[in-house]
OpenMM code with the backbone's topology and positions (N, CA, C; nanometers):
from openmm import Vec3, app, unit

residues = "UNK UNK UNK UNK UNK UNK UNK UNK UNK UNK UNK UNK UNK UNK UNK UNK UNK UNK UNK UNK UNK UNK UNK UNK UNK UNK UNK UNK UNK UNK UNK UNK UNK UNK UNK UNK UNK UNK UNK UNK UNK UNK UNK UNK UNK UNK UNK UNK UNK UNK UNK UNK UNK UNK UNK UNK UNK UNK UNK UNK UNK UNK UNK UNK UNK UNK UNK UNK UNK UNK UNK UNK UNK UNK UNK UNK UNK UNK UNK UNK".split()
positions = [
    Vec3(2.3475, -6.8650, 6.4855),
    Vec3(2.4761, -6.7906, 6.4817),
    Vec3(2.5780, -6.8561, 6.3913),
    Vec3(2.5756, -6.9882, 6.3924),
    Vec3(2.6744, -7.0613, 6.3114),
    Vec3(2.6539, -7.0329, 6.1626),
    Vec3(2.5212, -7.0397, 6.1146),
    Vec3(2.5056, -7.0127, 5.9780),
    Vec3(2.5403, -6.8686, 5.9356),
    Vec3(2.5076, -6.7716, 6.0258),
    Vec3(2.5395, -6.6380, 5.9988),
    Vec3(2.6937, -6.6076, 5.9882),
    Vec3(2.7604, -6.6752, 6.0804),
    Vec3(2.9104, -6.6700, 6.0788),
    Vec3(2.9683, -6.7176, 5.9534),
    Vec3(2.9197, -6.8341, 5.9021),
    Vec3(2.9709, -6.9038, 5.7789),
    Vec3(2.9435, -6.8116, 5.6609),
    Vec3(2.8155, -6.7565, 5.6507),
    Vec3(2.7811, -6.6704, 5.5519),
    Vec3(2.8666, -6.5374, 5.5484),
    Vec3(2.8974, -6.4857, 5.6614),
    Vec3(2.9859, -6.3667, 5.6695),
    Vec3(3.1259, -6.3997, 5.6158),
    Vec3(3.1780, -6.5181, 5.6581),
    Vec3(3.3078, -6.5535, 5.6197),
    Vec3(3.3057, -6.5715, 5.4600),
    Vec3(3.1986, -6.6277, 5.4119),
    Vec3(3.1856, -6.6418, 5.2650),
    Vec3(3.1869, -6.5092, 5.2006),
    Vec3(3.1172, -6.4078, 5.2620),
    Vec3(3.1161, -6.2781, 5.1963),
    Vec3(3.2678, -6.2212, 5.1926),
    Vec3(3.3396, -6.2438, 5.2948),
    Vec3(3.4762, -6.1888, 5.3039),
    Vec3(3.5695, -6.2568, 5.1998),
    Vec3(3.5349, -6.3912, 5.1801),
    Vec3(3.6133, -6.4674, 5.0916),
    Vec3(3.5712, -6.4499, 4.9433),
    Vec3(3.4500, -6.3983, 4.9293),
    Vec3(3.3943, -6.3717, 4.7852),
    Vec3(3.3108, -6.4875, 4.7340),
    Vec3(3.2765, -6.5780, 4.8224),
    Vec3(3.1950, -6.7000, 4.7716),
    Vec3(3.0490, -6.6780, 4.8045),
    Vec3(3.0143, -6.5611, 4.8710),
    Vec3(2.8735, -6.5357, 4.8999),
    Vec3(2.8472, -6.3962, 4.8600),
    Vec3(2.7319, -6.3705, 4.8091),
    Vec3(2.7002, -6.2309, 4.7662),
    Vec3(2.7120, -6.1314, 4.8721),
    Vec3(2.7631, -6.0171, 4.8403),
    Vec3(2.7884, -5.9137, 4.9427),
    Vec3(2.6550, -5.8370, 4.9864),
    Vec3(2.5556, -5.8486, 4.8960),
    Vec3(2.4330, -5.7701, 4.9277),
    Vec3(2.3372, -5.8603, 5.0125),
    Vec3(2.3809, -5.9762, 5.0570),
    Vec3(2.3032, -6.0590, 5.1453),
    Vec3(2.3140, -6.0224, 5.2877),
    Vec3(2.2057, -6.0238, 5.3597),
    Vec3(2.2118, -6.0041, 5.4978),
    Vec3(2.2287, -6.1331, 5.5704),
    Vec3(2.3549, -6.1582, 5.6268),
    Vec3(2.3749, -6.3005, 5.6759),
    Vec3(2.2871, -6.3448, 5.7794),
    Vec3(2.2469, -6.2524, 5.8768),
    Vec3(2.1603, -6.2826, 5.9924),
    Vec3(2.0200, -6.3263, 5.9391),
    Vec3(1.9703, -6.2456, 5.8503),
    Vec3(1.8405, -6.2773, 5.7864),
    Vec3(1.8387, -6.4105, 5.7095),
    Vec3(1.9440, -6.4363, 5.6295),
    Vec3(1.9502, -6.5636, 5.5590),
    Vec3(1.9664, -6.6799, 5.6500),
    Vec3(2.0393, -6.6622, 5.7518),
    Vec3(2.0587, -6.7665, 5.8514),
    Vec3(1.9311, -6.8015, 5.9225),
    Vec3(1.8461, -6.6982, 5.9547),
    Vec3(1.7157, -6.7204, 6.0216),
    Vec3(1.6256, -6.8015, 5.9244),
    Vec3(1.6297, -6.7554, 5.8015),
    Vec3(1.5509, -6.8278, 5.7072),
    Vec3(1.5938, -6.9777, 5.6849),
    Vec3(1.7239, -6.9973, 5.6769),
    Vec3(1.7724, -7.1397, 5.6661),
    Vec3(1.7256, -7.2269, 5.7782),
    Vec3(1.7388, -7.1834, 5.8994),
    Vec3(1.6897, -7.2550, 6.0147),
    Vec3(1.5523, -7.2780, 6.0010),
    Vec3(1.4613, -7.1757, 5.9737),
    Vec3(1.3242, -7.1957, 5.9580),
    Vec3(1.2884, -7.2974, 5.8521),
    Vec3(1.3601, -7.2848, 5.7352),
    Vec3(1.3365, -7.3862, 5.6293),
    Vec3(1.3642, -7.5290, 5.6656),
    Vec3(1.4836, -7.5445, 5.7359),
    Vec3(1.5181, -7.6811, 5.7758),
    Vec3(1.4202, -7.7362, 5.8755),
    Vec3(1.3952, -7.6599, 5.9854),
    Vec3(1.3102, -7.6976, 6.0912),
    Vec3(1.1765, -7.7250, 6.0416),
    Vec3(1.1223, -7.6493, 5.9518),
    Vec3(0.9860, -7.6578, 5.8846),
    Vec3(0.9819, -7.7888, 5.8009),
    Vec3(1.0916, -7.8165, 5.7339),
    Vec3(1.0972, -7.9359, 5.6522),
    Vec3(1.1015, -8.0639, 5.7413),
    Vec3(1.1640, -8.0539, 5.8518),
    Vec3(1.1552, -8.1687, 5.9484),
    Vec3(1.0277, -8.1909, 6.0049),
    Vec3(0.9527, -8.0849, 6.0366),
    Vec3(0.8203, -8.0911, 6.0932),
    Vec3(0.7243, -8.1475, 5.9928),
    Vec3(0.7264, -8.0919, 5.8713),
    Vec3(0.6276, -8.1449, 5.7623),
    Vec3(0.6630, -8.2889, 5.7410),
    Vec3(0.7808, -8.3294, 5.7240),
    Vec3(0.8111, -8.4654, 5.6949),
    Vec3(0.7780, -8.5590, 5.8084),
    Vec3(0.7965, -8.5149, 5.9268),
    Vec3(0.7553, -8.5983, 6.0451),
    Vec3(0.6027, -8.6106, 6.0539),
    Vec3(0.5371, -8.5044, 6.0230),
    Vec3(0.3881, -8.5129, 6.0326),
    Vec3(0.3373, -8.6035, 5.9191),
    Vec3(0.3911, -8.5957, 5.8059),
    Vec3(0.3546, -8.6786, 5.6900),
    Vec3(0.4091, -8.8177, 5.7007),
    Vec3(0.5102, -8.8452, 5.7961),
    Vec3(0.5853, -8.9646, 5.8009),
    Vec3(0.6474, -8.9974, 5.6636),
    Vec3(0.7155, -8.8997, 5.6092),
    Vec3(0.7729, -8.9141, 5.4718),
    Vec3(0.9166, -8.8666, 5.4685),
    Vec3(1.0095, -8.9675, 5.4817),
    Vec3(1.1525, -8.9341, 5.4582),
    Vec3(1.1740, -8.8749, 5.3212),
    Vec3(1.0933, -8.9214, 5.2218),
    Vec3(1.1088, -8.8700, 5.0851),
    Vec3(1.0870, -8.7183, 5.0806),
    Vec3(0.9762, -8.6759, 5.1558),
    Vec3(0.9442, -8.5291, 5.1586),
    Vec3(1.0678, -8.4600, 5.2221),
    Vec3(1.1189, -8.4970, 5.3253),
    Vec3(1.2384, -8.4363, 5.3905),
    Vec3(1.3519, -8.4257, 5.2873),
    Vec3(1.3812, -8.5323, 5.2208),
    Vec3(1.4948, -8.5362, 5.1243),
    Vec3(1.4670, -8.4396, 5.0101),
    Vec3(1.3453, -8.4360, 4.9589),
    Vec3(1.3134, -8.3501, 4.8524),
    Vec3(1.3269, -8.1969, 4.8888),
    Vec3(1.2721, -8.1667, 5.0118),
    Vec3(1.2807, -8.0312, 5.0620),
    Vec3(1.4283, -7.9878, 5.0816),
    Vec3(1.5057, -8.0766, 5.1430),
    Vec3(1.6476, -8.0346, 5.1606),
    Vec3(1.7268, -8.0336, 5.0366),
    Vec3(1.6972, -8.1131, 4.9338),
    Vec3(1.7585, -8.1054, 4.8093),
    Vec3(1.7246, -7.9692, 4.7445),
    Vec3(1.5994, -7.9258, 4.7576),
    Vec3(1.5490, -7.7983, 4.6962),
    Vec3(1.6190, -7.6808, 4.7729),
    Vec3(1.6422, -7.6957, 4.8988),
    Vec3(1.7068, -7.5911, 4.9771),
    Vec3(1.8591, -7.5819, 4.9247),
    Vec3(1.9151, -7.6854, 4.8967),
    Vec3(2.0561, -7.6798, 4.8470),
    Vec3(2.0587, -7.5976, 4.7172),
    Vec3(1.9650, -7.6198, 4.6279),
    Vec3(1.9509, -7.5381, 4.5033),
    Vec3(1.9269, -7.3910, 4.5289),
    Vec3(1.8432, -7.3567, 4.6303),
    Vec3(1.8279, -7.2180, 4.6642),
    Vec3(1.9551, -7.1567, 4.7131),
    Vec3(2.0290, -7.2351, 4.7927),
    Vec3(2.1605, -7.1811, 4.8465),
    Vec3(2.2604, -7.1491, 4.7443),
    Vec3(2.2475, -7.2097, 4.6179),
    Vec3(2.3376, -7.1822, 4.5079),
    Vec3(2.3140, -7.0281, 4.4662),
    Vec3(2.1896, -6.9850, 4.4877),
    Vec3(2.1644, -6.8420, 4.4534),
    Vec3(2.2385, -6.7396, 4.5389),
    Vec3(2.2906, -6.7834, 4.6475),
    Vec3(2.3685, -6.7051, 4.7339),
    Vec3(2.5137, -6.6703, 4.6864),
    Vec3(2.5466, -6.7459, 4.5840),
    Vec3(2.6829, -6.7188, 4.5263),
    Vec3(2.6766, -6.5946, 4.4431),
    Vec3(2.7906, -6.5123, 4.4361),
    Vec3(2.7917, -6.3992, 4.3499),
    Vec3(2.7905, -6.4432, 4.2053),
    Vec3(2.7379, -6.3618, 4.1184),
    Vec3(2.7448, -6.3835, 3.9751),
    Vec3(2.8885, -6.3976, 3.9291),
    Vec3(2.9023, -6.4963, 3.8426),
    Vec3(3.0356, -6.5064, 3.7887),
    Vec3(3.0596, -6.4032, 3.6787),
    Vec3(3.1811, -6.3526, 3.6834),
    Vec3(3.2285, -6.2666, 3.5663),
    Vec3(3.3033, -6.3546, 3.4669),
    Vec3(3.2610, -6.3549, 3.3512),
    Vec3(3.3233, -6.4326, 3.2434),
    Vec3(3.3981, -6.3366, 3.1617),
    Vec3(3.5189, -6.3804, 3.1204),
    Vec3(3.5926, -6.2972, 3.0198),
    Vec3(3.5979, -6.3641, 2.8925),
    Vec3(3.5751, -6.2912, 2.7913),
    Vec3(3.5736, -6.3513, 2.6520),
    Vec3(3.7152, -6.3258, 2.5989),
    Vec3(3.7736, -6.4323, 2.5512),
    Vec3(3.9027, -6.4243, 2.4880),
    Vec3(3.8847, -6.4728, 2.3526),
    Vec3(3.9173, -6.3927, 2.2494),
    Vec3(3.8981, -6.4335, 2.1113),
    Vec3(3.7421, -6.4297, 2.0749),
    Vec3(3.7155, -6.5055, 1.9723),
    Vec3(3.5744, -6.5155, 1.9221),
    Vec3(3.4975, -6.6061, 1.9974),
    Vec3(3.3635, -6.5872, 1.9902),
    Vec3(3.2705, -6.6766, 2.0458),
    Vec3(3.2704, -6.8068, 1.9720),
    Vec3(3.2415, -6.9211, 2.0399),
    Vec3(3.2370, -7.0458, 1.9671),
    Vec3(3.1284, -7.0434, 1.8626),
    Vec3(3.1571, -7.1298, 1.7605),
    Vec3(3.0507, -7.1341, 1.6585),
    Vec3(2.9359, -7.2344, 1.6968),
    Vec3(2.8189, -7.1980, 1.6552),
    Vec3(2.7055, -7.2716, 1.6919),
    Vec3(2.6772, -7.3659, 1.5752),
    Vec3(2.6144, -7.4763, 1.6005),
    Vec3(2.5646, -7.5700, 1.4969),
    Vec3(2.4406, -7.5084, 1.4294),
    Vec3(2.4385, -7.5146, 1.2973),
    Vec3(2.3230, -7.4472, 1.2250),
    Vec3(2.2227, -7.5516, 1.1777),
] * unit.nanometer
topology = app.Topology()
chain = topology.addChain("A")
for resn in residues:
    res = topology.addResidue(resn, chain)
    for name in ("N", "CA", "C"):
        topology.addAtom(name, app.Element.getBySymbol(name[0]), res)
């Protein structure tokens, strides 16, 4: 419930995509975290846990809405 509430709040504030189902995403997050703990424990590998959670952080970045960029003036020149 905590993850779903935070995601819903993020949607209202504009920091989380509005097309996301907060409950479904929260369920996936819990499963990913718990699964990572289980795998790392079974393998006796703190490095595996760290790598999995770091990857999960990168996946969470995909939950942010696309940024709208405004162009003012001309595009910067590229090196040739």
